[in-house]
Phi, psi and omega in degrees: 000318176223155189260134172213101178264316178237142176240116180272121189293137161215126188303329188282336179261016182067029173100000176268169175299149184256123184300318183294320185289324173297312181291332181284322178289323173294316173309307189295324175291329174296311183304318184289322178300316184268012173060037172270105186256344183290151182270354182272002183238136176240168185232124171253149185244131185232154184267348188207156178296318173314309182297324175296322185291319177300314176300312177305311187297322182296324186267349180251351187295335182266004174058040175291339183086357174297154177299128169219127180277151167300170174285153185229126180273137176235125190209158169287124173307137192311131168234035175298135182259139183272129167293111187292334181292317184228005173072020180270141184264135180240117183289139176286133188296322175304311188287332178290315180282350174276342181293132172215175178238133172244158174214146182256151180203166181285144177304335182291339175268016183300312181306310178299318186292317178291330180296311175308308182300311184294324192256355179240341187070020193278342185288168180292150181269164176305319189290319178291323181290323178294315175299316187290321184297322178291338175253007182310322186291345188256002184269145175254150168250155171208146194205156169298334176267119180305324191295339179263012180266131181214138173286155174302154172295324179228153168266163182299325179308329183273010179272351187304132177083353173279148176274067183275151174286157178215157184237161177297159170299149189297335178290327182291309177301321179298322182294324177291328177292315178305321185284326171300310178307314180296322175303304179304311178304312173299317178295320185280351185300142178286143168281356180288137183287142172091356184274147178305130179292155173268129187250155176310323182291347175282350193255120176243135187252135178232153184281345178219162186303309178293337181305316180294315179301316192288319181295320178294311176300318173294321181296328185269004169290115188303127176309129171070356181244018194300318176306327184267344195284154184221133183228146181247129174256122183244121182099174183278099179276178172307142197299324180272355189295316177303305177301318172308315185281327178296332182271006185269357178107004181283151185291319184206135181246119188256118177254116164261080192297332182281332175069033183268172173291339177288325177294323178293319183301309184296323180295318180302317187298322177283326167297326178286331178288352179107002176282156185226140167248162189254319186213141171246124170265134176212180179228148176228104349275176187287155178244113026251007183289336179066032179255150182248130180294158169280089180302319181300313180292321178293325176295322178290319177295322181294320172296319185291322184241010168066057170227160183280145165243107180264130184232127172272122189223050174304314182282322174278312177071144183289348184279329179262332186233131175274096199243356188291333182297307180279346193223132169197130001283168179237140173236150170202158175268143184234072188295337182289339173275001182266100187045276193234171181288340179274358187266128178281352185275126183274137164279146177257133179244139177241119181259118196228359183060233175266356178315315192245349180298126178087350186253347176069000000 
């Protein structure tokens, strides 16, 4: 699922590869490829086009006039092979996972770029960066700006004898993903008779902890009503959760940081008076205070006033706590499914029912 061929010792990560160090090294390689020598230009690395587009929007929305490039795709030139039996093209897994997206920007925008990275999880992972570094000399680039289009330093035929990383075929990894989703769906199912079962299609996997929260928060913003929308964060959440939700497109984010009964009293008073929210985010238990919200009361309020209860339960987990009745969607970090047993980067799972099916 994720690649680790070399583990480079770093004190900050307990002996594991350092995401920031690897991404910096890969970014420097990108700048060198495009012969960008001035210190006023920085490079951001993203795993997908949507992530790159979101960062471009964040860096340009204030209209500072600073340089921001279009996104640049770096990829291994296609070596797709044609299946003689059915004419279907199968993409090489190594080529697919070596692909990433870069964008260049003025260094004055670095604070905002790093804030987006830290608060959304949109940046490239250490595993992805390490894999792309090994393949970098074979990567081609393309962009709507011709100055960022470049042929690879080497072609794959010249890779003979080189110790290049490789991944299992896409069909194999797809089976592994399906198996993980099936196991999680079974583990999350409620023990209460008559409850709707959880299916593998309800489970979404993300490469980093905040990615799942960010995806759920974006998905729940009501179409066409973003400016008027309101979301509540109840209790003291994981530090970056508030910023993550704030970046998701909501009109207003209301924080009840103490997570007390008095906070629920205040929320209920506002709801009775006619104010409306669309989602309430909470954690069970909260991290790091380890306090648990009154989910029964929150569920009653949600039923009466029509809002979604989204719960982060990394510490409690749906394996130990039957939480599907009061809350959906759920998010949790699953370190054991991340690459190898020694890898500290957590996979984020979101169990969403129909909320995200068809919405990505």
